[in-house]
C-alpha positions as CSV (number, residue, x, y, z in Angstrom):
1,X,8.2,-34.5,-21.1
2,X,11.2,-32.1,-21.3
3,X,8.9,-29.1,-21.4
4,X,7.1,-30.3,-18.3
5,X,10.4,-30.8,-16.6
6,X,11.6,-27.4,-17.5
7,X,8.4,-25.7,-16.2
8,X,7.7,-27.7,-13.0
9,X,11.0,-29.3,-11.9
10,X,13.9,-27.2,-13.1
11,X,13.0,-24.0,-11.1
12,X,12.9,-26.0,-7.9
13,X,16.3,-27.4,-8.6
14,X,17.7,-23.9,-9.3
15,X,16.3,-22.7,-5.9
16,X,18.3,-25.2,-3.9
17,X,21.4,-25.3,-6.0
18,X,21.9,-21.5,-5.6
19,X,20.8,-20.6,-2.1
20,X,22.4,-17.2,-2.3
21,X,20.1,-16.3,-5.1
22,X,17.1,-17.7,-3.3
23,X,17.9,-15.6,-0.2
24,X,18.3,-12.5,-2.4
25,X,14.9,-13.1,-4.1
26,X,13.2,-13.8,-0.8
27,X,14.6,-10.6,0.7
28,X,13.4,-8.5,-2.3
29,X,10.0,-10.2,-2.0
30,X,9.8,-9.4,1.7
31,X,10.6,-5.7,1.2
32,X,8.0,-5.4,-1.6
33,X,5.5,-7.3,0.4
34,X,6.0,-5.0,3.4
35,X,5.4,-2.0,1.3
36,X,2.3,-3.6,-0.4
37,X,1.0,-4.2,3.1
38,X,1.5,-0.5,4.0
39,X,-0.4,0.5,0.9
40,X,-3.2,-1.9,1.6
41,X,-3.5,-0.5,5.1
42,X,-4.6,2.9,3.6
43,X,-7.5,1.1,1.9
44,X,-8.4,-0.8,5.1
45,X,-8.4,2.3,7.2
46,X,-10.9,4.2,5.1
47,X,-13.1,1.1,4.4
48,X,-13.3,0.3,8.1
49,X,-14.4,3.8,9.0
50,X,-16.7,4.7,6.1
51,X,-17.5,1.4,4.4
52,X,-16.2,2.7,1.0
53,X,-13.3,1.5,-1.1
54,X,-11.0,4.5,-1.6
55,X,-9.9,4.3,-5.2
56,X,-8.0,7.5,-4.7
57,X,-5.4,5.9,-2.3
58,X,-3.0,5.2,-5.2
59,X,-3.0,8.9,-6.4
60,X,-2.6,10.0,-2.7
61,X,0.7,8.1,-2.7
62,X,1.8,10.0,-5.8
63,X,0.5,13.3,-4.6
64,X,2.3,13.1,-1.2
65,X,5.6,12.2,-2.8
66,X,5.3,14.9,-5.4
67,X,4.4,17.5,-2.8
68,X,7.6,16.6,-0.9
69,X,9.9,16.8,-3.9
70,X,8.2,19.9,-5.2
71,X,8.5,21.9,-1.9
72,X,12.2,20.9,-1.7
73,X,12.8,22.1,-5.2
74,X,11.4,25.5,-4.2
75,X,14.2,25.8,-1.5
76,X,12.3,24.5,1.5
77,X,14.5,22.4,3.8
78,X,13.8,18.6,3.6
79,X,12.4,18.1,7.1
80,X,10.3,21.3,6.9
81,X,9.0,20.1,3.5
82,X,8.1,16.8,5.2
83,X,6.2,18.6,8.0
84,X,4.4,20.7,5.4
85,X,3.4,17.6,3.5
86,X,1.9,16.2,6.7
87,X,-0.1,19.4,6.9
88,X,-1.1,19.1,3.2
89,X,-2.4,15.6,4.0
90,X,-4.5,16.9,6.9
91,X,-5.9,19.7,4.7
92,X,-6.7,17.1,2.0
93,X,-8.5,14.9,4.6
94,X,-10.5,17.9,5.9
95,X,-11.4,18.9,2.4
96,X,-12.5,15.4,1.4
97,X,-14.7,15.1,4.5
98,X,-16.3,18.5,4.0
99,X,-17.0,18.4,0.3
100,X,-17.1,14.6,-0.5
101,X,-18.0,12.5,2.5
102,X,-20.4,14.8,4.4
103,X,-22.8,15.5,1.6
104,X,-22.9,11.7,0.8
105,X,-23.4,10.4,4.3
106,X,-25.7,7.3,4.4
107,X,-25.7,7.0,0.6
108,X,-25.2,3.8,-1.2
109,X,-21.5,2.5,-1.2
110,X,-21.3,2.6,-5.0
111,X,-22.0,6.4,-4.8
112,X,-19.1,6.9,-2.4
113,X,-16.9,4.7,-4.5
114,X,-17.6,6.8,-7.6
115,X,-16.8,9.9,-5.6
116,X,-13.4,8.5,-4.8
117,X,-12.9,7.8,-8.5
118,X,-13.7,11.5,-9.2
119,X,-11.3,12.5,-6.5
120,X,-8.6,10.4,-8.2
121,X,-8.9,12.2,-11.5
122,X,-9.1,15.6,-9.8
123,X,-5.8,14.9,-8.0
124,X,-4.2,13.6,-11.2
125,X,-5.1,16.8,-13.1
126,X,-4.2,19.1,-10.2
127,X,-0.9,17.3,-9.6
128,X,0.1,17.5,-13.3
129,X,-0.8,21.2,-13.3
130,X,1.3,22.0,-10.2
131,X,4.2,19.5,-10.5
132,X,4.3,18.6,-14.2
133,X,4.1,15.0,-15.5
134,X,7.8,14.2,-15.7
135,X,9.4,11.7,-13.2
136,X,11.4,13.3,-10.3
137,X,14.1,12.0,-8.0
138,X,13.1,11.5,-4.3
139,X,15.2,13.5,-1.8
140,X,16.5,10.3,-0.2
141,X,19.8,11.5,1.3
142,X,18.3,14.9,2.3
143,X,15.8,13.0,4.5
144,X,18.6,11.0,6.1
145,X,17.7,7.7,4.4
146,X,20.7,5.5,3.6
147,X,21.6,4.8,0.0
148,X,24.4,2.3,0.2
149,X,24.3,-1.5,0.3
150,X,25.6,-4.4,2.4
151,X,27.5,-7.0,0.5
152,X,27.4,-10.4,2.3
153,X,29.3,-13.4,1.1
154,X,27.4,-16.5,1.9
155,X,26.7,-19.9,0.4
156,X,29.4,-19.5,-2.1
157,X,27.9,-16.3,-3.6
158,X,27.2,-12.6,-2.9
159,X,24.0,-11.4,-1.2
160,X,23.4,-7.7,-1.7
161,X,21.0,-5.9,0.7
162,X,20.2,-2.3,-0.2
163,X,20.2,-0.1,2.8
164,X,17.1,1.8,1.5
165,X,15.3,-1.5,1.4
166,X,16.2,-2.3,5.0
167,X,15.0,1.2,6.0
168,X,11.8,0.8,4.0
169,X,11.0,-2.6,5.6
170,X,11.7,-1.2,9.1
171,X,9.6,2.0,8.6
172,X,6.7,0.1,7.0
173,X,6.8,-2.5,9.7
174,X,6.7,0.1,12.4
175,X,3.8,1.9,10.8
176,X,1.9,-1.3,10.4
177,X,2.4,-2.2,14.0
178,X,1.4,1.3,15.2
179,X,-1.8,1.3,13.1
180,X,-2.7,-2.1,14.4
181,X,-2.4,-0.9,18.0
182,X,-4.2,2.3,17.2
183,X,-7.2,0.4,15.7
184,X,-7.5,-2.3,18.4
185,X,-6.4,-0.6,21.6
186,X,-7.4,3.1,21.5
187,X,-10.8,4.7,22.1
188,X,-10.6,6.5,18.7
189,X,-9.9,3.1,17.0
190,X,-12.9,1.6,18.5
191,X,-15.0,4.6,17.4
192,X,-13.7,4.1,13.9
193,X,-15.0,0.5,13.9
194,X,-18.3,1.7,15.3
195,X,-18.7,4.2,12.5
196,X,-18.0,1.6,9.9
197,X,-20.7,-0.7,11.3
198,X,-23.5,1.8,11.4
199,X,-23.2,5.6,10.8
200,X,-26.5,6.5,12.5
201,X,-26.0,4.2,15.5
202,X,-22.5,5.7,16.0
203,X,-23.9,9.2,15.9
204,X,-26.6,8.3,18.3
205,X,-24.1,7.4,21.0
206,X,-22.1,10.7,20.6
207,X,-19.5,9.7,18.1
208,X,-18.8,12.7,15.8
209,X,-18.8,11.3,12.3
210,X,-17.1,14.3,10.7
211,X,-14.1,14.2,13.1
212,X,-13.7,10.5,12.7
213,X,-13.6,10.7,8.9
214,X,-11.0,13.5,9.1
215,X,-8.9,11.4,11.4
216,X,-9.1,8.3,9.2
217,X,-8.4,10.1,5.9
218,X,-5.5,11.9,7.6
219,X,-4.1,8.5,8.8
220,X,-4.5,7.1,5.3
221,X,-2.8,10.2,3.9
222,X,0.2,9.7,6.3
223,X,0.4,6.1,5.1
224,X,0.3,7.2,1.5
225,X,3.0,9.8,2.1
226,X,5.3,7.2,3.8
227,X,4.6,4.8,0.9
228,X,5.4,7.4,-1.7
229,X,8.7,8.3,0.0
230,X,9.8,4.6,0.2
231,X,8.8,3.7,-3.3
232,X,10.2,6.9,-4.7
233,X,13.5,6.3,-3.0
234,X,13.7,2.8,-4.6
235,X,12.9,4.1,-8.2
236,X,11.6,7.6,-8.8
237,X,8.5,9.8,-8.2
238,X,6.0,9.8,-11.0
239,X,2.4,9.1,-11.7
240,X,3.2,5.5,-12.5
241,X,3.4,4.9,-8.7
242,X,-0.4,4.8,-8.6
243,X,-0.2,1.6,-10.7
244,X,2.1,0.1,-8.0
245,X,-0.6,1.1,-5.4
246,X,-3.1,-1.0,-7.2
247,X,-1.0,-4.0,-6.2
248,X,-2.9,-3.5,-2.9
249,X,-6.0,-5.0,-4.6
250,X,-4.8,-8.6,-4.6
251,X,-3.4,-8.0,-1.1
252,X,-6.9,-7.0,0.1
253,X,-8.5,-10.0,-1.6
254,X,-6.0,-12.4,0.1
255,X,-6.2,-10.8,3.5
256,X,-9.7,-9.5,3.7
257,X,-10.9,-5.9,3.1
258,X,-11.5,-5.2,6.8
259,X,-8.5,-6.9,8.4
260,X,-5.2,-5.2,9.4
261,X,-3.5,-8.6,10.0
262,X,-4.9,-9.7,6.6
263,X,-3.2,-6.7,5.0
264,X,0.1,-7.7,6.5
265,X,-0.1,-11.4,5.6
266,X,-1.6,-10.7,2.2
267,X,1.2,-8.2,1.4
268,X,3.9,-10.7,2.3
269,X,2.3,-13.4,0.2
270,X,2.0,-11.2,-2.8
271,X,5.5,-9.8,-2.5
272,X,7.2,-13.1,-2.1
273,X,5.1,-14.9,-4.8
274,X,5.7,-12.3,-7.4
275,X,9.4,-12.1,-6.9
276,X,9.8,-15.9,-6.8
277,X,7.7,-16.5,-9.9
278,X,9.3,-13.7,-11.8
279,X,12.8,-14.9,-11.1
280,X,12.4,-18.6,-11.5
281,X,9.4,-19.0,-13.8
282,X,9.4,-15.7,-15.6
283,X,12.0,-16.5,-18.3
284,X,10.0,-19.6,-19.4
285,X,6.8,-17.5,-19.6
286,X,8.2,-14.6,-21.6
287,X,9.3,-12.4,-18.7
288,X,7.6,-9.5,-17.0
289,X,5.0,-11.7,-15.3
290,X,5.5,-9.7,-12.1
291,X,2.7,-7.3,-13.3
292,X,0.0,-9.9,-13.4
293,X,1.1,-12.7,-11.1
294,X,-0.4,-11.0,-8.0
295,X,-3.9,-10.9,-9.6
296,X,-3.5,-14.6,-10.6
297,X,-2.6,-15.5,-7.0
298,X,-5.6,-13.5,-5.8
299,X,-7.9,-15.3,-8.2
300,X,-6.8,-18.7,-6.9
301,X,-7.6,-17.6,-3.3
302,X,-11.0,-16.3,-4.4
303,X,-11.9,-19.8,-5.5
304,X,-11.5,-21.3,-2.1
305,X,-11.8,-18.3,0.3
306,X,-14.0,-15.5,-1.1
307,X,-13.8,-13.4,2.0
308,X,-10.0,-13.7,2.2
309,X,-7.8,-15.2,5.0
310,X,-9.0,-12.9,7.7
311,X,-12.1,-11.4,6.1
312,X,-15.5,-11.3,7.9
313,X,-17.7,-14.3,7.1
314,X,-21.0,-13.2,5.8
315,X,-24.0,-15.4,6.8
316,X,-27.4,-14.5,5.3
317,X,-30.6,-16.1,6.4
318,X,-33.5,-16.3,4.1
């Protein structure tokens, strides 16, 4: 009985007896969830335009951040390096379209998926060759990002809000909103959805498949670059960031693989749940449960909503 009390009741008592800690945990979960949503958007963008799950999105996050830090280490001013990284993402998008997507047009989705896995390992090898494998510090202050904190006394305790977390949440939220408007309100956004539905039909009405794929991979590259900067500013820049990017998988399961609102809601659910469970239940489960909790939450959702909260319902008639 005591064990059950400690597992199921005690954490809830701790939540409401220390509201300052609860607010701190909720804030950290919100920031992480916003960044997870941003990562997931990169997956959603490419899937909606090509019908393929881009396994390389994680390494694109790392590659963008490493390119920025690497250029700055060579003496390139921070904002010039940022502009060059945007150009690098465009060149990467054009290269992927020309040498990966175009030869495999209308092939089975599994073939395109395997192509993105090959792209992942190519970028890992190329990145380690150019930048080395050791972790690097993000040029946070050089980019004008704040590094201090706000210490707020409330509820008899101290709530610490890192300024970089506030900036990350604002930037990620702005990018999420901009991409949502881009997809739903612009002509190019509608063309992207048409390409995802049927490649040949889209081409028959004058939509240039090659240009659309360059645009969507470039947009996913910009998302990856922004994500790499934000995550790198919170920790460091290393190839371990691609593991963080895989947290987008349970986000996509929760929200639906083709839904931008689903990526937002799913990201917040995963971010809040992993921080809450890690802080209040983690000590009783051996700690470090943050690494597997998102996948457990996603598994629970799969039992009841296989298409996710906002995923397309698939009806097959036989």
